[in-house]
N, C-alpha and C positions, 0 to 999 in steps of 0.2 A: 504494500500500500504506500503510495507516494506521500511525501511531506506536504502538510497543509501550507498554502502560500502565506507569507508573513502578514499581508494585508487582511487575511481572513482570520487572524488570531482572535481568541475570545475577548481580549481587551478591546480591540478595534471594533468588533461586532457589538460589544456592550455600549461603547461610545456612540456608534451609529444608531443603535436602537433608542438610546436616550434622546439623541438629536431629533429622530423622526417623531417620537412621542411628544417632545417639547414643542416641535413645530406644529403638530396636530392640535395641541392644547391652545397655542396662540391663535391658530386659524379659527377654532371654535369660539374663542373669546371675541376675536375680531368680528366674526359673523354675528354674534349677539349684539355687539355695539352697532353694527351697520343696520341691523333690523330695527333699531330704535328702542326707546324705553317703553316697556309695557305699562298699562294703567296700574297694575298691581304694584309696580316697583316705584311709583312716583312719590309715595308718602307725601301727600299734598301739604302737610303741615311743615315739611322740611323748609329750612331757611334758604336753600339754594334753588335757583330756577331749574326747571326740568329741561327746558329747551334752551340751547345756546346756539344761536344762529351765527354763522361765520360772517366776517366783514364783507367778503365778496358777495354773499347773499344780500346783505344789507344794501350794498351799493347798487345792486341790479334791480331793485324794486323800490321805487320812491313813492311815498304816500301822497306826494303832491300830484302824481299823475296816475294813481292806481284806480282801476275800476274794480272795486273789491267784490262786486257781484260775479266776476268772471275768473276769480282766482282758482287755480287748480291746487288742491291740497290733499294731504294724507288725513283722512278722517280720524285716524287713531292718534294723531299728533297732539300732544298736550301743550297748551299755550299758557305760560306762567306770567301773569301780569300782577302778581301779588306784591312784588317789591319794586321800589323805585330805582332800579339799576339804570343809570343814565346813558345807556348805549346809543341813544338817538344822536348823541354828539360825536360818535365815533367817525362817521363819514367826513365831517368837517375837518377834524384833526388829521385824517388821512390825506385829504385833498390839499392840505396846507403843508404837506411834505415835512421837511426837516426844521421848520421854524422853531419848534419847541424842543428839538433834540439838544442834549447837552452831555458833555463828558465830565465826570467827576474823578479827579486823580485819586489814587489809592491813599495818598498821605492826607487828603482833605478830610475834615469832619472827625478828627481823632479826639479833640477836646470836647468835654461836656459843654463848655461855655461858648456862646456866640457873641455876646456883647456884655461884658461885666459891668459896664456903666449904665445899662438899661435895667429898669425894674424887672422886666421879663428877660432874664439873662440868657435864656435859651432861644430867644427870638432872633432869627437871622436878619441882619440889617437890610439886606436886599428884599426880603419878603415884606418887612415893615414898610419900606418905600413903595413897593408895588401895591400893597393893600390901600395905602392912602391915595395913591394915584388912581386906582380903578374906581374907588368910591367917588372921587372928585369928578372923574370922567362921566360916570353914570348918574351921579347926583342922588344916590339912594341912601346915603348915611353921612352924618356929621362925624368927622375924624379929628377936628381941631380940639385940643385940650382933652384928648382921650388917651387912655392907656390901651395898648394893643397886647392881648394875651393870646398866644398861639396854643392850639391843642390838637390832639390826635382825633380829628373830626369834631363836629359840634357836640357829639355825645359826651366826650370827656369834658368839654367846656361846660355843658349843662350840669354835670356832676360837680365840677369845680365851683360853679356859681351857687349851687345848693349848699355846698360846704362853706362858702364865703359868707352867704347871706343868712344862714341859720344862727340862732343864738347859741353860743358855746357856754351855757350855764346849766343850772339844774331845773330850768323851766319845762323841760320835756321836749319832745320832737315837735317842730313847727309843721303845720299842714301845708301841703303843696297842692294847688288846684289848677284846673284849666277848663274852659267852657267846652262842653260836648257839642259836636263831635271833636274830640281832641286827638292829638297824635298818639297812636296806640302804644308806643313804646314808653311814653312818659310814666305810666303807673309801674311798669316793669323796672325801669331804670331807678325810679325813686325808691322802690321797696326792695330791690335785689340784695342790698347789703344789710337790710333791717337796721338801719342807722338809728342811733339815739338822738340824732340832730334833726331829722326831718322824716316825714312819712306822707304817703299819698292821701289826699283829702277828698278826691272825687271831683264832681262836676262843679265848676265855679258858678254856674247859673243857679244852683240850689244851695250854695254854701251859706250858712247862717251863723257859724260859730263866732264868738267874741275873741279878741286878741289878735296878735300878729299872724300873718300867713304869707305865703309866697304864691303869686299867680303867674302862670305861664301864658304869655300872649303870643300865639303863632300867627304871623301875618305876612303874606297870605297864609291862610290856614291849611294845614294838612290834617284831614283829607279833603275838605270841600272847596278850598280855593278862595274863600271870601277874605277880605281884609278885616282885621280884628282890632278891637280895643279891649281894655280891661272891663270886666262886668261886675265884679264884687264891689259894692258901694261901701267902702270903708277906708278910713285914713291910715289904718295900720297895715295895709298891704305893701308888700315888696314885690316889684315887677321884674320879670325876666322876659325880654322880647326876643323870640326866635324868628329871625328874618331870613332864613335859608332860601326862601323863594321870592324875596323882594328884589327881583331882577327883571329887566324889561322884556325878556322873552315870555314871562309868565303874567305880568301885570303892569298896568301903567304906573310909571314912577311919577307921583304927583308932588312929592316934596322929599327932602332928605330926612330920614328917620333920625330922631333926636331923643334917645332914651338912656336911662342909667346903665343898663346892661343889654347889649345887642349881640346876638350870635349869628355868625355867617359860616359858610362852608364851601369848599371847592367842589364838593360832590354835585350840588345842584346849580351852582353858578357857571362852572365851565365843563362839568361832566366828569371831572377827574376824581371819582369816588374812591378808587383804589389807592390813591396816594395818601389818603387819610389825614387831611389837613383842614382845620377850621380855625376861625379866629373870633375873638370877642373884642368889642369896643366898649370900654368901661370908663365911666365918668369919675368914679370915686377911687382914689389911690389905695385906700385900705381894702376896699373890695377886690381890686386888682391884685393886691399883695397876697390876700388870702387865696384867691384863685390860683395864683402862681405857686403858693405853698402846697396846695392840693396836688398840682401836677408834679411838683418836686417829689412828694411822698408817693404818688401813684406810679410815675414812669421816669422820674429824674429828668424831666425835660421832654422834648419832642424831636423826632428824627430830623437832622440837618439836611440830609439828602432829599427828603420829601419836601421840606421847606424851600429848598433851592429850585426844585422842579416846579412847585406852584408859583414861585416868584417869576420864573421864566414864562409860564403859561399866562399869568396875569399881565405880564409885560406885553406879550403878543396880543392879548385881548385889547388892552388899552391902545396899543399901536394901531390895531385894526380900526378902532373907533375914531382915531385922530387922522387916519389916512383916508382922505375923501375920495381917492381914486379907486378904491376897492370896496368890496362888501365886508362889513364888519362882522365879527363873531355874533353880536347880538342881532344884527339883521338876518343872518342865516338862521339863528336859533328861533327868532320870532316867526320866520316864514314856516319853519318846520312845525312849530306848535300851532300856528294859525291853520295850516292845512289839515292837521289831525283833528282839531276841534271842529272845523267846518265839516269834515266827513262824519264825525261822531254825531254832531247835531242833526245832520241830514238823515243819518240812520235812525235816530230817535224819532224824527218827524215821520219817516216812512213807515216804521213799524208800529209806533204808538204803544209798544209793549214795555218800554222802559223809558226813563227820563233822566236828564242831567240838569244841573242847576242853570238858572238864567242869571247873568251878571249885568251890572250897570256899566256902561261905557264911561270912560274918563279920559281926560287929556294927559298924555304922557310927555313930561318935560324932556325926556331923553330923545324920543323919536320926533317930538313936535307934532303929534297927531292923536286923534281920539280913537280908542279901541276898547273892546271888552277884555277882561282877564281871560287867560287861556292857561289854566293851572297845569302843574306837573302831574296831577292826579284827577281822575274823573270820579265824582261822587255819584255813583250809578245806582238808580233805584228801579227795581223790578216792579211792574204794575200788574193789575188784573189777577189778583189772587195768589201770586207767588209770595209765600211767607218768608222763606229762607232763600234769598237770592244767591248767596255763595254756594249753597248746596245745589241749587238748580243749575248754575253755570258750570259747576264742577262735574256733575253727573250727566247732564244733558248736552253740554257743549264742550266738555274737556278744556274749560278755561278756568285757571286758578286765580282767585281774587282774595281779598281780605274782608271778612264779614264786618258789618257795622257794629256788631256787639263788642268788638275790640276797641272801638272808638267811643264807647259809651252811647251808642245809638241803636237803631232798630235793625233786625235781621233782614229786612227788605232792602237795605242799603249795602253796597259793597264799594270798596275803594279799588280803582283800576288804574294801573300805571299808564301814563301817556308817554313814557320815556323809553320804551323798548325799541328794538330795531324795527325797521320798516316791515320786514317780512312777517314777523309775529303780530304786529299791530294790524296789518292788513287782513291777515287770516282771522283775527278777532272780529274785525268789522264784518267780514264775510259771514262768519258763523251767526252773529247776532241779528243779521238782516235776512239771510237767505232761508233760514229754517226756524226762526224764532216763533213764527205763527204756528207752524206745524206741531210744535211741542207743547202748546198751551191748550 
């Protein structure tokens, strides 16, 4: 009997067998991914979107020119409009090429400190400069004689403001309230640490307790898009103004906001949610100092690299507004929101099975024209006997939304993001118009 060739030795055959089996496993897994997510696997309460449309898909289908009644779609595809992931801005930043690209050397950002002479010692001077500039260009907030506090998104700044404004004595936790429908995360953030300094106090419209309290004023409001003022009629209230959406693509800028504590974020102003940068404009030095103290204790400052990226983005935004030869970022963003709201309102008119809010037109000082608000979210109400709108859209339309109950409101309302990529938004319109009547 002849000798077995070397390449057919048991070791080589074992390696070959393992390689074939591993390749087969990868092929099976790849096939599962290509077949798409099944309905059972979506876990609709998950924090992450089920559908992630590629940038090329987004660019190929513009909501401005979409006939949503003729869209070809996969009926099993799940559309997640539950969260305000601002991918609607992706195309603008792609089309503008390398204008916001930057290189950060390896030796940069080694130190904790950005500016030791600044009260907010971890605030990058370049970011501070561009924050002041963009607010001046847009005219949406007073920055003079204000302290700028930078945070890891406006969520951290909200927590820092609660820490700074709460009494640090033995008087017990101060109540924190907001008028319903309020931002659904406020109660969760307020109570997540079970702090002895503050606690969630509920709907500001029904709040009657005596003594100090903190009221959150979100304007334009999340979820319904209306401009807000404080509603608790008491001189003992301390106000925090969340102005994440007070930008001209969402609402007319009628005057510069001028409040004691104002919160902003890059997430909704420019669409750069993943960089995780927000900023507060604070009138009182001691309040600013305590907010900075909280961030020191919480994260020992804020990422310098993220700050530098946002500074670059804000510079490009301001430059685009001051360059009269081209289309500004806010012109582009306004057009995108205008087209989406026009299509949604027309769909509501055509079906009469759901409704969205009516807004009052105002003159925008930035654009110099009159228009209605066109919020980042639609406060969508199911009509004609649909009690649980979130459940109906999920089960009948495979559209994921956030129920009104999380905002202190009725089950017949849901919040729908207007900020998703064009493909998903257009499929959403197609589903709620083409077959809404047949399922009622």
